[in-house]
C-alpha positions in Angstrom: 14.3 -14.0 -61.1 15.1 -10.3 -61.1 18.2 -9.3 -58.9 16.0 -6.7 -57.2 13.3 -9.2 -56.4 12.2 -9.0 -52.7 13.9 -5.6 -52.2 11.6 -2.6 -51.3 11.2 -0.2 -54.2 11.0 3.5 -53.8 9.1 5.5 -56.5 11.5 8.5 -56.4 14.4 8.9 -58.8 17.7 9.1 -56.9 18.6 12.3 -58.9 15.3 14.1 -58.5 14.7 16.7 -55.8 13.7 15.0 -52.5 10.0 15.3 -52.0 10.4 16.3 -48.3 11.2 19.9 -49.5 14.8 19.9 -48.5 15.9 21.1 -51.9 18.6 18.3 -52.0 18.7 15.4 -54.4 16.7 12.3 -53.1 19.9 10.3 -53.0 21.6 12.7 -50.5 18.5 13.2 -48.4 15.9 10.5 -47.6 17.4 8.2 -50.2 20.6 7.7 -48.3 19.0 5.4 -45.7 15.9 4.4 -47.6 15.1 0.8 -46.4 11.5 0.8 -47.2 9.0 2.3 -49.7 7.3 4.3 -47.0 6.0 7.7 -48.2 8.4 10.6 -47.7 6.6 13.4 -45.8 7.0 17.0 -47.2 8.4 19.1 -44.5 8.3 22.9 -44.1 11.3 24.8 -42.6 9.1 27.2 -40.7 7.7 25.5 -37.5 4.2 26.3 -36.6 3.8 27.0 -32.8 7.5 26.8 -32.1 9.8 29.7 -31.4 12.6 29.8 -34.0 16.1 29.1 -32.6 17.9 29.1 -36.0 17.3 30.7 -39.4 17.8 29.7 -43.0 17.5 31.8 -46.2 15.0 30.3 -48.6 13.6 31.0 -52.0 10.6 29.8 -53.9 12.6 26.8 -54.9 13.9 26.0 -51.3 17.2 26.4 -49.7 19.5 24.8 -52.4 21.0 28.0 -53.5 21.9 29.0 -50.0 24.2 26.0 -49.5 27.9 25.8 -49.5 29.9 24.3 -52.4 29.6 20.8 -50.8 25.8 21.3 -50.5 25.6 21.9 -46.9 22.6 24.2 -46.1 23.8 27.5 -44.4 22.1 27.8 -41.0 22.3 31.2 -39.2 22.6 31.5 -35.4 20.7 34.8 -35.5 18.1 36.3 -37.7 19.9 39.6 -38.1 22.8 38.0 -39.9 20.4 36.1 -42.3 18.6 39.4 -43.1 22.0 41.2 -43.7 23.1 38.5 -46.1 19.8 38.8 -48.1 20.5 42.6 -48.5 24.1 42.1 -49.6 25.2 44.0 -52.7 26.2 40.7 -54.4 22.6 40.0 -55.2 20.7 42.0 -57.7 17.3 43.5 -56.8 15.4 40.7 -58.5 17.2 38.0 -56.6 16.6 39.9 -53.3 12.8 39.9 -53.8 12.8 36.1 -54.0 14.7 35.6 -50.7 12.9 34.7 -47.5 14.1 34.2 -44.0 12.7 30.9 -42.6 12.8 30.3 -38.8 13.7 26.8 -37.6 12.2 25.6 -34.3 13.6 22.8 -32.1 11.9 20.0 -34.0 13.0 21.2 -37.4 16.5 21.7 -36.2 16.6 18.1 -35.0 15.3 17.0 -38.4 18.0 19.0 -40.1 20.8 17.8 -37.9 19.8 14.2 -38.3 18.9 14.2 -42.0 20.6 17.0 -44.0 24.1 18.3 -44.4 24.4 21.7 -43.0 26.9 24.2 -41.6 26.0 26.8 -39.0 27.6 30.2 -39.3 28.1 32.3 -36.3 28.3 35.8 -38.0 27.7 37.7 -41.2 31.3 37.4 -42.4 31.4 33.7 -42.2 28.1 33.4 -44.1 29.2 35.8 -46.8 32.4 33.7 -47.5 30.3 30.7 -48.1 27.7 32.5 -50.2 30.4 34.2 -52.2 32.1 30.8 -52.9 28.7 29.3 -53.8 28.1 32.2 -56.3 31.6 31.7 -57.9 31.0 28.0 -58.1 27.6 28.5 -59.8 29.1 31.0 -62.2 31.9 28.6 -63.1 29.2 25.8 -63.7 27.4 28.1 -66.3 30.5 28.8 -68.3 
């Protein structure tokens, strides 16, 4: 008898990107508390029909780049700071064209706080410290 007999199996690789769209590995997102093989629903950061109360910077590949070194997604308290960060001189023109500001309504913020690691920044300077550290970390990984 297999040692995994009777245990629910999930069809997602632990090291693959989570299918919910969080841009985190499955094991750090929905895989952390996976007790069943229930399907993982893909979520969008922009809420439909809700007024945004927080903001994230996203790209075509999600929010993974805009995370701190410990993979906490950077959440902005106001849209202006998020926009300012996307216009920072540390990004080249090509990178800037791939950045989008996504609004998070109350239901998505509740999902974020209960499921994903995040850090909320209160101002532009705090965000740039985290983004700068992330860029330095990514550069070091490439070398």
